[in-house]
N, C-alpha and C positions, 0 to 999 in steps of 0.2 A: 587676086587680089595682092595690090603690091604696097610696100612699108617702104616709108619716105624715108631716107638715111637722115638724121638727126642733124642740122648746120654743125660744120666746128669753130669754136669757140677761140678767138684767138686773143686773150686778155691784153697782149699787145695796143691791139688797135685801138681799144676803150680811153688810150692813155695820148697827151699831149706829150710825155715825158715818164721814162722810166727808172724805176732806182733813184738814187744821189743825184743823178743828172736832171729830175723834179727841180732841186733846190734855186731861188731864188739867187739870181748871180750876186758877183760876189759885189760890185758896183753900187748894185742898186739895193742890196742887202744895208750896204755900209750907210749911205743915204736914208736911208728909214729909222735905221737904227740911231743917227743922231739925235731927231728927237722925243729919244724914251730916257727914260733915268732919272736922275734929280732927289730921287722918294729917299731918304734917310734909310740906311742898310744897316740891319743889325750886327753885334760884332762876331754874333755864334757865323753869319754866313761868310764862308772862308774860300768860295768860288763863289762869284754870279759871271757878269758878262762883258767885265772888264776886257780880258784879253782874249774871248770868242773862243773859249777854254770848252771840253767835249759835257761837260755837267756841270750841274750845281752842286757845291755842295756845304751842310750844315752842321756845324758842329754841336753833337748830344752832348757829350760827356767829355772827361779826359780819355777814354779808350775810345770813345768812338764818333765817328762823322757820317752823314747819311748822304749819299749821293742821291740826285735824283734827275731824272735825263728822259729825253722824251723824243721816237723819230718815226714816220711814216711817211709814205708815198706810193706813186700809181705802180701799175705793172711792168718788172721791166723782162719777164719771163712767158711765156704764156699755162706753161704749166702749174696751175692753182696752187698744188703743193707746195712746189718750188717756189714761187711766190711767198707763200706764208715763210717758208724755210728762211729765205733770205731775207725778207723785212724784219724777222725775229732777231738775226745773225745780228744784221746793222745796227738792232736798237742796243742789243745787250752789251756792242762791243763800249759803247765810251762808259759804260764804268768799268770795263775793264782798261780803258785807257786813264783814268782816275786812279789805276791801284786799287781798285775796288774787287770786293764781292758782289754779284749781284742778289738778290732776298726775293726780289716778288717783280711780278710784272701786271700789267692793267691796258687792254688791248682796246687799239682804237680802230673802227673799222666802217667803212664808207664806203657800201657797195648800188650800185646802179640795180636795184632788187627786181624791178620788170624786166630785167635786160637778161640779167645772167640767170642761169638755174640754181636753184638752192645749194645742190648737190656742191656745184661749184664755189659756192661761198663757203660751204662746210668742209671743203678741203684745203680752200684758202687758212680756215683758223686751226684746222687739224694742221698742218703745216708748221705755224707758230707755237704751236704748242711741243709739238715735237722735239724742236730746239730748246724751249723753255724746259722741255723735261733733260735734255741734254746738259745743260748748264745746272740743276737741280733747283730749278724756281718754279714756285705756281704761278699760274695765271690767275688770279685774283679778282677780276672784274673787269670793269670797261665800260666804253660808249659806243652806240651804233647810231649810223646814220642813212637813210637813202640818201644816195649821191649819184652825181651825173656819171664821173669816172670810179672803178675800184681806187678803194685807198684802203691800206692796211698798215699797221705798225703797233707798237708797244708806247706806254710810258713803264722806265722800268725804275727800281730804287735797287740801292746798294747800300753797302757800308765799309769804311774804311776807317785806321787807325789816322787818326789826327797826323800823325810824323810820318805817314806813310805817303801822303796825299803826292801825286803828280801830276801838275801843273804842265802848260805847255807855254812857260811864259822863264822857265829858269836855265836855260841853258846856258852854257859858260863856254867861252874863248878857248879853242883846242879841242873841246867834244867831237868824238865821233859820231854821224848818222848813220842808224841801221833799220833798217825795213824790211817788215816782216813778212808780209808778201808781195809775189809779183803782183804788175799792176797790168791795164789793158780791158778793165773789166766794160768800160765803157763802148769801147772799140765792138767786142765781140756784141756787144748787146745791139749794137747798130748792125753788124752784118746780122744777125737774128731778127730783125725787122725784113734785112734784105734776101731773107733767107737764102742767106750766105756763108749759115754757120754749120757747118755737119756735126755727126753726133759725137764725136771726139772734142771737138771747140766745145760743143755745149759743156759734156762734163767735166772738162777742165773749169768751166767757167763758174759752176754750181758747186764743185770739190771747193773752189776758194773763198766763195759769197757765203758758204754755210758753215764756213771752219770758225771755230768760237774764238777769240782772240785771248786765248785762258792766262798764254806765259804774262800778262798783266799785272796780276796781283805778285807774281814770286818777281818779276822785275821791279816794280814799283817799293822791294825790300833791301833791293843795292842800294849802298850808300855811292856809288858811283854812277847811276842812271839821275840826271838831274833833270831830265824832263819828257814828259811822252804824251802823245797824242794818238790819233787814229787818223787813218788816210780815207776820204769819202770823198764829197759832191764836190770839192774846189780841186781836187786832183794833187798829184804829189806836189808840184810849187806852190799850189794854194798854202796847202796846211804846213809846208818847211816855211814859208813867209811868216805864217802867225807865229811858229818859232822865234823867225829872227824878230819881228815887231816886239814881241814880248819882252824877248831878252835885249834888245837893245845891240843885237851885231848883224854882222853878216852871214851869209848860209855861203858852201860851196858845193855843187852836186857835180859830179861827175857819171854824165851820161851813159857810157860801157858799162856803168857798174849795177845800174838801176833792172831788175828781173823781170822779164815781160812771162805774161802767160800764153801760150801756145802759140801762132798761128796770129799772133799780134799782127804783130808788123807786114806780114801778107796780107791781112784783110785791112788793114790801116791804107795800105800803097792801091786796094781795090777802092776807098773813099769810104772806107766806113768809119768817119770822124761824126759823133754828136754834135749839136750845135751847141752843148752846154759846155766843151771843150772850148770852144771860138771864146764864148762868154764870156768864159773863165780869164781869158787870156787875154779880152777888153776891160774886165774888172782889175788888175793886178798886173797887166803886163809892163808897167811901166817901173814897176818896182824890180823887173827879171833883166838883167846882162846874159844873151846868148853869145858866146863864142863862135864866130865864121863860119864855125866846121857844124852847126847845129842847125838840120834841116826843119823845115817847116814840117815835114810829117811827126822829126821828134818833139819837137813845139809840143805838137797836138798829143803826142803822149804822156805829157809832163804835165799837159792841164786836161787830161783825160779822166773823166768823174769816176770815182771808184763808188762802188756801193759795198758795204761791207769789206772795205778794203782793210790793208794790214796797218802792224801799230810801227810808229813812228819814235825811232828810241834816239834820245841825246845823250852820250855818255861820255865817260872820263875813259883816256886811249888804257888805262890797265886793266876797264872793266867789259873792253868788246869782246876779249875770250871768252866772262861768262854768260854773256847776256846773249852770245850765239848759242851758246849750250844749252841756255833756257829755253829760247826756241826750237831747236831740235827736238831737247827732248821731249816737248809737245806737238811734233810733229811738222815743224816749220823750218822744211831742208832750204828751200830757197831765200833764207832770211840773209841780208848779206848787207856789207858797208857800203855806202851809197855818197859818202860825203864829209863834210867835217863844216865846225860853226867857228866862223872867226872874229876879231876883234873889226868894226869898222860899222859903214851906214845899214842899218837895217835894209836888208835885200837879200836878192839870192842872183849868184854866179852861177851858170851852168857850161859846164865845159866839154 
């Protein structure tokens, strides 16, 4: 009598796009959002959709404002527990990016129940719970559906003092730009799908995408920090553009200063570039000026979609050392100054 070995399930085979690479392309999204809005907004709504900020913020009283956000996507990795951890980290990040403290989450779960073992689905949920426990918050409910592709994410609530809210639209000319995490998650995820990512590369990817952006709350309390966001599906260029548009300023980026995850450059040279990278460039490339020295590969890295990416800080020059110290205190050793904000037409110059 022989026992058949159960087939190996690769979660990424169920998804047409993984992680924050699933996002609707920025050009398409802007067209969709043109037809929305118009409803009178209450004065208590301190942050809405007007500058594509990371979360909505609603004033409760003089001491508290409620942060509300949601994020969900298809698998970026095959390990179900890691998928759950990454999705939860990514969702909670928006609360930190507003300068807040997360207090509660709700789970969003869509799974092809007839195709995935229940044990696999359970591991995804356990991964999300593990990150929420690390952030000190409960998953207090949620919603589930039977879907064609695996989908997991969270609705996250947080609290912030109204005077400590850090928007993505309040950068000032002369500010220095600091990035909290290295980039290249999209490249590594593309390499994983092509079976080109080794164990060390996978470990660095998981470490990056499951590291909570906890410095956000402390950063928001620094007077010298003027604007804050996190880098996700639109790449470092796309989210920096949101800062520039919101503030009515130009941003200058130094390619040589941007930290990369291990193996990213080599894997990108092998063709491990996501389709989302190209869609990002099509959506906002007309607002970017690249120096002649910037190669097509470097352009692809700048538009590479980041899942659970790092915080992007715009701060006064005399606050740089404090910002870097706060990052390093929480274990973000690769946080680095990558450019500056300048007076000028909104856009980004890359040298």
